[in-house]
VEXLUMSE-802188 format. One record per residue (C-alpha): residue in three letters; y, x, z. Coordinates in Angstrom, 1 decimal. Each point is the difference from the previous one (the first is absolute). Example, Ala and Ser with C-alpha at 12.3 -4.5 7.8 and 13.67 -1.06 7.14 Angstrom:
2
+---------+--------+--------+--------+
| residuo |     py |     px |     pz |
+---------+--------+--------+--------+
|     ALA |   -4.5 |   12.3 |    7.8 |
|     SER |    3.4 |    1.4 |   -0.7 |
+---------+--------+--------+--------+
! end
This chain:
373
+---------+--------+--------+--------+
| residuo |     py |     px |     pz |
+---------+--------+--------+--------+
|     MET |   -0.2 |    0.0 |    0.0 |
|     SER |    3.2 |    0.8 |   -1.1 |
|     THR |    3.1 |    1.6 |    3.1 |
|     VAL |    3.3 |   -1.0 |   -0.1 |
|     ILE |    2.6 |    0.0 |    2.8 |
|     ILE |    3.2 |   -1.4 |    1.1 |
|     GLN |    2.6 |    1.4 |    2.1 |
|     ARG |    2.4 |   -1.2 |    1.7 |
|     ARG |    3.6 |    1.9 |    0.1 |
|     GLU |    3.1 |   -0.9 |    1.8 |
|     ARG |    3.2 |    1.3 |   -1.1 |
|     LYS |    3.4 |   -1.0 |    0.2 |
|     LYS |    0.6 |   -2.7 |   -2.6 |
|     GLY |   -3.6 |   -1.5 |    1.6 |
|     VAL |   -3.6 |    0.2 |    0.0 |
|     THR |   -1.8 |    0.7 |   -3.1 |
|     TYR |   -3.4 |    0.7 |   -1.3 |
|     PRO |   -1.5 |    2.5 |   -2.4 |
|     VAL |   -3.4 |   -0.6 |   -1.4 |
|     TYR |   -2.6 |    3.1 |   -0.3 |
|     TYR |   -3.3 |    0.7 |   -1.4 |
|     LYS |   -2.6 |    2.3 |    0.1 |
|     ASP |   -0.8 |    1.3 |   -4.4 |
|     PRO |   -3.8 |   -0.5 |   -0.2 |
|     ILE |   -0.1 |    3.0 |   -2.1 |
|     THR |    2.0 |    2.6 |    1.6 |
|     GLY |   -0.7 |   -1.5 |    4.0 |
|     ARG |    3.8 |    1.1 |    0.4 |
|     LYS |    2.6 |   -2.7 |    1.5 |
|     GLU |    2.5 |   -1.7 |   -2.7 |
|     TYR |    2.7 |   -1.8 |    0.2 |
|     TRP |    0.4 |   -3.4 |   -2.0 |
|     LYS |    3.6 |   -2.4 |    1.1 |
|     THR |    1.9 |   -1.0 |    2.9 |
|     TYR |    0.7 |   -3.4 |    0.9 |
|     PRO |    2.1 |   -1.8 |    2.6 |
|     ARG |   -1.9 |   -2.5 |    1.6 |
|     PHE |   -3.6 |    0.5 |    1.4 |
|     ARG |   -1.4 |   -3.1 |   -2.1 |
|     LEU |    1.3 |    1.6 |   -3.7 |
|     ALA |   -1.7 |    3.0 |    1.0 |
|     GLN |   -3.3 |   -1.4 |    1.4 |
|     GLN |    0.1 |   -2.1 |   -3.3 |
|     ALA |    0.2 |    3.6 |   -2.1 |
|     ARG |   -2.6 |    1.8 |    2.0 |
|     ASN |   -2.2 |   -3.5 |   -1.1 |
|     GLU |    0.5 |    0.5 |   -3.2 |
|     LEU |   -0.5 |    3.7 |    0.0 |
|     MET |   -3.2 |   -0.2 |    1.6 |
|     SER |   -1.2 |   -1.9 |   -2.3 |
|     LEU |    1.2 |    2.2 |   -3.1 |
|     LEU |   -1.7 |    3.3 |    2.2 |
|     ASP |   -3.6 |   -2.1 |    0.4 |
|     MET |   -0.2 |   -0.6 |   -3.4 |
|     GLY |    0.3 |    4.2 |   -1.2 |
|     LYS |    3.8 |   -0.4 |   -1.4 |
|     LEU |    2.8 |    2.0 |    1.1 |
|     PRO |    3.8 |   -1.5 |    0.6 |
|     GLU |    2.6 |    0.6 |   -2.7 |
|     LYS |    3.1 |    1.7 |    1.3 |
|     ARG |    3.1 |   -0.8 |   -1.6 |
|     GLU |    0.3 |    3.9 |   -0.3 |
|     THR |   -1.7 |    2.2 |   -2.1 |
|     LYS |   -1.3 |    2.5 |    2.4 |
|     ILE |   -2.6 |    2.0 |   -0.7 |
|     ARG |   -3.1 |    0.4 |    2.1 |
|     LEU |   -1.3 |    3.6 |    0.4 |
|     LEU |   -3.4 |   -1.1 |   -0.4 |
|     THR |   -2.2 |    2.7 |   -1.5 |
|     PHE |   -2.0 |   -0.3 |   -2.7 |
|     LYS |   -3.5 |   -0.6 |    2.1 |
|     GLN |    1.7 |   -2.3 |    2.2 |
|     THR |    1.0 |   -1.9 |   -2.8 |
|     ALA |   -3.9 |    0.1 |   -2.0 |
|     ASP |   -1.1 |   -1.4 |    3.8 |
|     SER |    2.0 |   -2.7 |   -0.5 |
|     LEU |   -0.9 |   -0.7 |   -3.3 |
|     LYS |   -4.1 |    0.1 |    0.8 |
|     LEU |    0.6 |   -2.3 |    2.5 |
|     GLU |    1.1 |   -2.4 |   -2.8 |
|     TRP |   -3.2 |    0.7 |   -2.1 |
|     ASP |   -2.1 |   -0.7 |    2.9 |
|     MET |    1.6 |   -3.3 |    0.1 |
|     ARG |    0.2 |   -0.5 |   -3.4 |
|     LEU |   -4.4 |    1.2 |    0.0 |
|     ASN |   -0.7 |   -2.4 |    2.4 |
|     GLN |    2.0 |   -3.2 |   -1.4 |
|     GLY |   -2.4 |    1.2 |   -3.0 |
|     SER |    3.2 |    0.9 |   -2.5 |
|     LEU |   -1.0 |    3.3 |    0.1 |
|     ARG |   -3.3 |    1.3 |   -1.2 |
|     ARG |   -2.2 |    2.5 |    2.4 |
|     LYS |   -0.2 |    2.4 |   -3.0 |
|     THR |    3.1 |   -0.1 |   -0.6 |
|     HIS |    0.9 |    0.1 |    3.9 |
|     GLU |   -1.9 |    3.5 |    0.0 |
|     ASN |    1.6 |    1.4 |   -2.9 |
|     TYR |    3.2 |   -0.2 |    1.2 |
|     GLY |   -0.4 |    1.1 |    3.4 |
|     TYR |   -1.7 |    3.1 |   -2.0 |
|     CYS |    3.3 |    0.4 |   -1.6 |
|     LEU |    2.0 |   -0.4 |    2.6 |
|     ASN |   -1.7 |    2.1 |    2.2 |
|     ALA |    0.3 |    3.0 |   -2.3 |
|     LEU |    3.9 |   -0.4 |    0.0 |
|     VAL |    0.6 |   -0.1 |    3.4 |
|     ARG |   -1.5 |    3.1 |    0.1 |
|     ASN |    2.4 |    1.8 |   -1.6 |
|     PHE |    3.2 |   -2.5 |    0.4 |
|     GLY |   -1.6 |   -1.4 |    3.7 |
|     ASP |    3.4 |    1.5 |    2.7 |
|     LYS |    2.3 |   -0.2 |   -2.9 |
|     PRO |    2.5 |   -2.7 |    0.6 |
|     LEU |   -0.4 |   -2.7 |   -3.1 |
|     CYS |    3.8 |    0.0 |   -1.1 |
|     GLN |    0.3 |    3.8 |   -0.6 |
|     ILE |   -2.9 |    0.6 |   -2.3 |
|     SER |    1.3 |    0.1 |   -3.4 |
|     LYS |   -1.1 |   -0.8 |   -3.5 |
|     ALA |    0.0 |    3.8 |   -1.0 |
|     GLU |   -2.5 |    0.3 |    3.5 |
|     ILE |   -2.2 |   -2.5 |   -1.8 |
|     GLU |    0.0 |    1.1 |   -3.5 |
|     SER |   -0.8 |    3.8 |    1.6 |
|     HIS |   -3.0 |   -1.9 |    1.7 |
|     ILE |   -1.4 |   -1.9 |   -3.0 |
|     ASN |    0.3 |    3.0 |   -2.0 |
|     GLY |   -2.3 |    2.0 |    2.3 |
|     LEU |   -2.8 |   -2.9 |   -0.7 |
|     LEU |    0.4 |    0.2 |   -3.6 |
|     THR |   -1.3 |    3.6 |    0.8 |
|     GLN |   -3.1 |   -1.2 |    1.3 |
|     PHE |   -0.2 |   -3.3 |   -1.2 |
|     THR |    0.4 |   -2.4 |   -2.6 |
|     VAL |    2.7 |   -2.3 |   -1.3 |
|     ILE |   -1.6 |   -3.2 |    2.0 |
|     THR |   -0.2 |    1.9 |    3.0 |
|     ALA |    3.8 |    0.8 |   -0.5 |
|     ASN |    0.6 |   -3.5 |   -0.3 |
|     LYS |   -1.7 |   -1.3 |    2.8 |
|     TYR |    1.9 |    2.0 |    2.2 |
|     ILE |    3.4 |   -1.1 |   -1.8 |
|     SER |   -1.0 |   -3.3 |    0.9 |
|     MET |   -0.4 |    0.8 |    3.2 |
|     PHE |    3.2 |    1.8 |    0.7 |
|     ARG |    1.3 |   -3.4 |   -1.2 |
|     LYS |   -1.6 |   -2.2 |    2.2 |
|     VAL |    1.4 |    1.9 |    2.8 |
|     PHE |    3.1 |    0.4 |   -0.7 |
|     THR |    0.2 |   -3.9 |   -0.9 |
|     HIS |   -1.1 |   -0.4 |    3.5 |
|     GLY |    2.4 |    2.0 |    1.4 |
|     ILE |    3.5 |   -1.5 |   -1.7 |
|     LYS |   -1.7 |   -2.9 |    2.3 |
|     LEU |   -0.6 |    1.7 |    3.0 |
|     ARG |    3.9 |    1.4 |   -0.6 |
|     ALA |   -1.6 |    4.0 |   -0.3 |
|     SER |    1.6 |    0.0 |   -3.1 |
|     LEU |    2.0 |   -1.0 |   -2.4 |
|     ASN |   -1.0 |    0.7 |   -3.2 |
|     ASN |   -3.4 |    0.4 |   -1.5 |
|     PRO |   -0.1 |    3.3 |   -1.9 |
|     ALA |   -3.7 |    0.0 |   -1.2 |
|     ALA |    1.1 |   -2.6 |   -2.2 |
|     GLU |    1.9 |    1.8 |   -2.1 |
|     ILE |   -2.8 |    2.6 |   -1.0 |
|     PRO |   -1.5 |   -1.7 |   -2.7 |
|     ARG |   -4.4 |   -0.1 |   -0.2 |
|     PHE |   -1.8 |    2.0 |   -2.6 |
|     SER |   -1.5 |   -1.6 |   -2.6 |
|     GLU |   -3.5 |   -0.4 |    0.3 |
|     LYS |   -1.0 |   -1.0 |   -3.7 |
|     ASP |   -1.6 |    3.9 |   -0.4 |
|     HIS |   -2.3 |   -0.4 |    3.1 |
|     GLU |   -1.7 |   -3.6 |   -0.5 |
|     ARG |   -3.5 |    0.7 |    0.3 |
|     LYS |   -2.1 |   -1.1 |   -2.7 |
|     ALA |   -3.6 |    1.1 |    0.0 |
|     PHE |   -2.2 |   -2.1 |   -0.9 |
|     LEU |   -4.1 |   -0.3 |   -0.4 |
|     LEU |   -1.6 |   -0.7 |   -3.5 |
|     PRO |   -3.4 |   -2.4 |    0.5 |
|     ASN |   -2.6 |    2.6 |   -0.1 |
|     GLN |    2.4 |    1.7 |    2.5 |
|     LEU |    0.1 |   -2.8 |    2.6 |
|     ASP |   -4.0 |   -0.5 |   -0.4 |
|     GLN |    0.1 |    3.4 |    1.2 |
|     LEU |    2.0 |   -0.7 |    3.0 |
|     ILE |   -2.6 |   -3.3 |    0.5 |
|     GLU |   -2.4 |    2.0 |    0.0 |
|     ALA |    1.0 |    2.4 |    3.0 |
|     THR |    0.5 |   -2.9 |    2.2 |
|     GLN |   -3.8 |   -0.1 |    0.0 |
|     GLY |   -0.3 |    3.3 |    2.1 |
|     ASN |    2.4 |   -1.3 |    2.7 |
|     ARG |   -0.2 |   -2.0 |    3.1 |
|     ALA |    2.1 |   -2.1 |   -1.4 |
|     LYS |   -2.0 |   -0.6 |   -2.7 |
|     HIS |    0.2 |   -3.9 |    0.4 |
|     TYR |    3.8 |   -0.6 |    0.1 |
|     MET |    1.4 |    2.5 |   -2.2 |
|     PRO |   -1.1 |   -1.0 |   -3.1 |
|     VAL |    1.3 |   -3.5 |    0.5 |
|     ALA |    3.4 |    1.9 |    0.8 |
|     ILE |   -0.1 |    2.4 |   -2.9 |
|     TYR |   -0.6 |   -3.0 |   -2.6 |
|     LEU |    2.7 |   -2.3 |    1.7 |
|     GLY |    2.9 |    2.9 |   -0.9 |
|     ALA |   -1.7 |    0.9 |   -3.3 |
|     GLU |   -0.6 |   -3.7 |   -0.9 |
|     HIS |    2.5 |   -2.2 |    1.9 |
|     ALA |    2.8 |    2.7 |    0.5 |
|     ALA |    0.0 |   -0.5 |    3.8 |
|     ALA |    1.5 |    1.8 |    2.2 |
|     LYS |   -1.4 |    2.0 |    2.9 |
|     GLN |    2.0 |   -2.4 |    2.3 |
|     GLU |   -1.2 |   -2.8 |   -1.9 |
|     ILE |   -3.5 |    0.5 |    0.3 |
|     LEU |   -0.1 |    0.6 |    3.5 |
|     ASP |    1.3 |   -3.3 |    0.7 |
|     LEU |   -1.9 |   -2.1 |   -2.4 |
|     ASN |   -1.9 |   -2.8 |    1.8 |
|     TRP |   -3.3 |   -1.5 |   -0.6 |
|     LYS |    2.2 |   -3.2 |   -0.4 |
|     ASP |    1.4 |    1.6 |   -2.7 |
|     VAL |   -2.8 |    0.3 |   -2.6 |
|     VAL |   -1.7 |   -2.5 |   -1.4 |
|     PHE |   -3.1 |    0.4 |   -2.2 |
|     ASP |   -0.9 |   -3.1 |   -1.3 |
|     TYR |    3.3 |   -0.6 |   -1.4 |
|     GLY |   -0.7 |   -0.6 |   -4.1 |
|     ASP |   -2.3 |    2.8 |   -1.3 |
|     THR |    1.4 |    2.7 |    2.0 |
|     GLY |    1.6 |   -0.5 |    2.9 |
|     ILE |    3.7 |    0.1 |    0.8 |
|     ILE |    1.8 |    2.3 |    2.7 |
|     LYS |    3.1 |    0.1 |    1.6 |
|     PHE |    1.8 |    3.3 |    1.1 |
|     PHE |    4.1 |   -0.2 |    2.0 |
|     ARG |    2.0 |    3.1 |   -0.7 |
|     THR |    1.9 |    0.6 |    2.9 |
|     LYS |    2.2 |    2.4 |   -1.6 |
|     ASN |    1.5 |   -2.7 |   -2.1 |
|     LYS |   -1.1 |   -3.3 |    1.6 |
|     ARG |   -1.9 |   -1.2 |   -3.0 |
|     THR |   -3.5 |   -1.8 |   -0.3 |
|     ARG |   -2.0 |    0.8 |   -2.8 |
|     LEU |   -3.2 |   -2.5 |   -1.1 |
|     GLU |   -2.3 |    2.0 |   -2.1 |
|     SER |   -3.4 |   -0.5 |   -1.4 |
|     LEU |   -3.1 |    1.9 |    1.1 |
|     MET |   -1.2 |    3.5 |   -1.9 |
|     PRO |   -3.6 |   -0.5 |   -0.5 |
|     ARG |   -0.3 |    3.5 |    1.8 |
|     SER |    2.5 |   -1.2 |    2.9 |
|     ARG |   -1.9 |   -3.3 |    0.3 |
|     GLU |   -3.5 |    1.9 |    0.2 |
|     ALA |    1.5 |    2.8 |    2.4 |
|     LEU |    1.7 |   -2.7 |    2.4 |
|     LEU |   -3.7 |   -2.1 |   -0.2 |
|     SER |   -1.9 |    3.0 |    0.9 |
|     TRP |    2.6 |    1.3 |    2.9 |
|     ARG |   -0.1 |   -4.1 |    1.2 |
|     ASP |   -3.6 |    0.0 |    0.4 |
|     HIS |   -0.7 |    3.4 |    1.7 |
|     LEU |    3.2 |   -1.2 |    2.4 |
|     GLU |   -2.2 |   -2.8 |    0.8 |
|     TRP |   -3.5 |    1.7 |    0.2 |
|     LYS |    1.9 |    2.6 |    2.5 |
|     ARG |    1.0 |   -2.5 |    2.0 |
|     LYS |   -3.6 |   -2.1 |    0.1 |
|     ARG |   -1.1 |    3.5 |    1.2 |
|     SER |    2.6 |    0.6 |    2.4 |
|     LYS |    0.5 |   -3.3 |    1.6 |
|     VAL |    3.5 |   -0.8 |   -1.2 |
|     LEU |    0.2 |   -3.4 |    0.0 |
|     GLU |    4.1 |   -0.2 |    0.3 |
|     PRO |    1.6 |    2.9 |   -2.2 |
|     LYS |    3.0 |    1.1 |    1.4 |
|     SER |    2.0 |   -0.9 |   -3.4 |
|     ASN |   -0.6 |   -1.7 |   -3.6 |
|     ARG |    1.1 |    3.6 |   -1.5 |
|     VAL |   -1.7 |    0.9 |   -3.3 |
|     PHE |    0.4 |    3.7 |    1.8 |
|     CYS |   -1.3 |    0.0 |    3.5 |
|     ARG |   -2.5 |    1.3 |    2.0 |
|     VAL |   -3.3 |   -1.8 |    0.7 |
|     ASP |    1.4 |   -1.1 |    3.0 |
|     GLY |    3.4 |   -2.0 |   -1.6 |
|     THR |    2.0 |    2.9 |    0.8 |
|     PRO |    2.7 |    0.9 |   -2.9 |
|     ILE |   -0.5 |    3.1 |   -2.1 |
|     LYS |    3.6 |    2.1 |    0.3 |
|     ARG |   -0.5 |    3.0 |   -2.4 |
|     PHE |   -2.8 |    1.5 |   -2.3 |
|     ASP |    1.8 |    3.2 |   -0.4 |
|     LYS |   -2.8 |    2.4 |    0.8 |
|     ALA |   -2.3 |   -2.1 |   -1.9 |
|     TRP |    2.3 |   -0.3 |   -3.1 |
|     LYS |   -0.4 |    4.3 |    0.0 |
|     ALA |   -3.2 |    0.4 |    0.6 |
|     CYS |   -0.8 |   -2.5 |   -3.1 |
|     LEU |    2.8 |    1.8 |   -2.6 |
|     LYS |   -1.5 |    3.4 |    1.6 |
|     LYS |   -3.6 |   -1.1 |   -1.2 |
|     ALA |    0.9 |   -1.1 |   -3.2 |
|     GLY |    2.1 |    3.2 |   -0.7 |
|     ILE |    3.9 |   -1.7 |   -0.2 |
|     ALA |    3.0 |    1.7 |    0.6 |
|     ASP |    3.3 |   -1.0 |    1.4 |
|     PHE |   -0.4 |   -3.7 |   -0.2 |
|     HIS |    1.1 |   -2.8 |    2.1 |
|     PHE |   -1.9 |   -3.1 |    1.0 |
|     HIS |    3.2 |   -1.8 |   -1.3 |
|     ASP |   -0.2 |    1.9 |   -3.4 |
|     LEU |   -2.9 |   -2.5 |   -0.2 |
|     ARG |    2.5 |   -2.4 |   -1.0 |
|     HIS |    1.5 |    2.2 |   -2.7 |
|     THR |   -3.4 |    0.1 |   -1.3 |
|     PHE |   -0.1 |   -3.7 |    0.0 |
|     ALA |    3.4 |   -0.3 |   -1.8 |
|     SER |   -0.8 |    2.7 |   -2.8 |
|     ASN |   -3.8 |   -1.1 |   -0.9 |
|     MET |    1.5 |   -3.5 |   -0.6 |
|     LEU |    2.7 |    1.3 |   -2.2 |
|     LEU |   -3.0 |    2.5 |   -1.8 |
|     SER |   -1.8 |   -3.4 |    0.0 |
|     GLY |    2.5 |   -1.8 |   -1.8 |
|     ALA |    2.1 |   -2.4 |    2.4 |
|     THR |    4.3 |    0.8 |   -0.4 |
|     LEU |    2.1 |    1.3 |    2.8 |
|     LYS |    1.3 |   -3.8 |    1.1 |
|     ASP |   -4.1 |   -0.9 |    0.9 |
|     VAL |    0.0 |    3.2 |    1.8 |
|     LYS |    3.1 |   -0.7 |    2.1 |
|     GLU |   -1.3 |   -3.5 |    0.7 |
|     MET |   -3.3 |    1.0 |    1.2 |
|     MET |    1.1 |    2.8 |    2.0 |
|     GLY |    2.6 |   -2.1 |    1.8 |
|     HIS |    3.2 |    2.3 |   -0.9 |
|     SER |    3.1 |   -2.2 |    0.4 |
|     ASP |    1.5 |    2.4 |   -2.7 |
|     ILE |   -1.2 |    0.5 |   -3.9 |
|     SER |    2.0 |    3.8 |    0.6 |
|     MET |   -3.0 |    0.6 |    2.7 |
|     THR |   -2.2 |   -0.7 |   -2.6 |
|     ASP |    1.3 |    2.4 |   -2.5 |
|     ARG |   -1.5 |    3.5 |    0.9 |
|     TYR |   -2.9 |   -1.3 |   -1.6 |
|     ALA |    2.2 |   -1.0 |   -3.3 |
|     HIS |   -1.9 |    3.1 |   -2.0 |
|     LEU |   -3.6 |   -1.5 |    0.5 |
|     THR |    0.6 |   -2.7 |   -2.0 |
|     ILE |   -2.2 |    1.8 |   -2.9 |
|     SER |   -2.2 |   -3.4 |   -1.3 |
|     HIS |    3.7 |   -1.4 |   -1.2 |
|     MET |    1.2 |    2.9 |   -1.2 |
|     LEU |   -3.3 |    0.5 |   -2.0 |
|     GLN |   -0.4 |   -4.0 |   -1.0 |
|     ARG |    4.0 |    0.3 |   -1.2 |
|     GLN |   -1.3 |    3.1 |   -2.2 |
|     SER |   -2.7 |   -2.0 |   -1.0 |
|     LYS |    2.2 |   -2.5 |   -1.5 |
|     LEU |    2.4 |    2.8 |   -1.4 |
|     ALA |   -3.0 |    1.6 |   -1.5 |
|     GLU |   -0.8 |   -3.2 |   -1.6 |
|     HIS |    3.6 |   -1.2 |   -1.4 |
|     TYR |   -0.1 |    3.0 |   -1.7 |
|     GLN |   -3.5 |   -0.1 |   -1.6 |
|     ASN |    1.1 |   -3.7 |   -1.1 |
|     GLU |    3.3 |    1.2 |   -1.4 |
|     ASN |   -1.8 |    2.1 |   -2.8 |
|     ILE |   -2.6 |   -2.1 |   -1.2 |
+---------+--------+--------+--------+
! end
């Protein structure tokens, strides 16, 4: 609960009631306002306490800078992220990534007053990062600097945001475009059979390569999202938290077969272990229903056995898009099936529209041939 104090001062001209509050970040006693009557001071006290209990700071008329360090501002920002995480407006993975990035900046700028950190210092730090990491990482830190200063302005720890003046680097040249051809995908699936995760890894790989499902879409999948007896193939529903979009697709044959095999295996294991009520309805879970949170080790083991290097699980989405285009689909088809919100996100695959170019070239050759007859 916040601390707000009313003092009584006797002056020659009468009694006044100054109001003070405890700053929730610095812990210092701060002056608010002085009132001529106790009733007015008490009313102001109640309003001020309500404001502080909501995590907000009162706005003073003067533009006096509060000498908060970078770490103090960062700690306040973390509390805001914690609240958003509990409310469900911030994903846990995003919360973890934000915290990792922010902690790295605190190690370098922690004790320095936020208002004294210049644009030149930020640029120098970013340039140092570029000697070790890619521009994608550098852009993440630029964004984090901006978040800290934006929050600092709300706390009156800074009057401006010097990081906002630093442009982000172009990431186009660093986009991952790795993908697997059909025979390579078969090799990867075969490699799963020498793994402890041999029953569910084929499902994850097929969903990524045949349905463009991202890792989190796969891990969040519930059995109610899969309808095997719909039509001839069945349907599956994905929800992408990144853009809040839902996709409904027909099940690809190999994906359907892998899902059914995994379901049968789970049911057999539960019957054997006498698990009557699983903890969840997740597709990817342990025998008792505990959701599987990650499968990094199993994935890396499969890649190693298949002899595939520098390939991320997310590259299975590129595998889907690339093979779709190579089989004759249009960029618009790929955009819709991948759940992209903008066609510009799909343009990176434009160079793979070979079948369409071959069709046009065939028609051109036919045109030339007919003109010569």
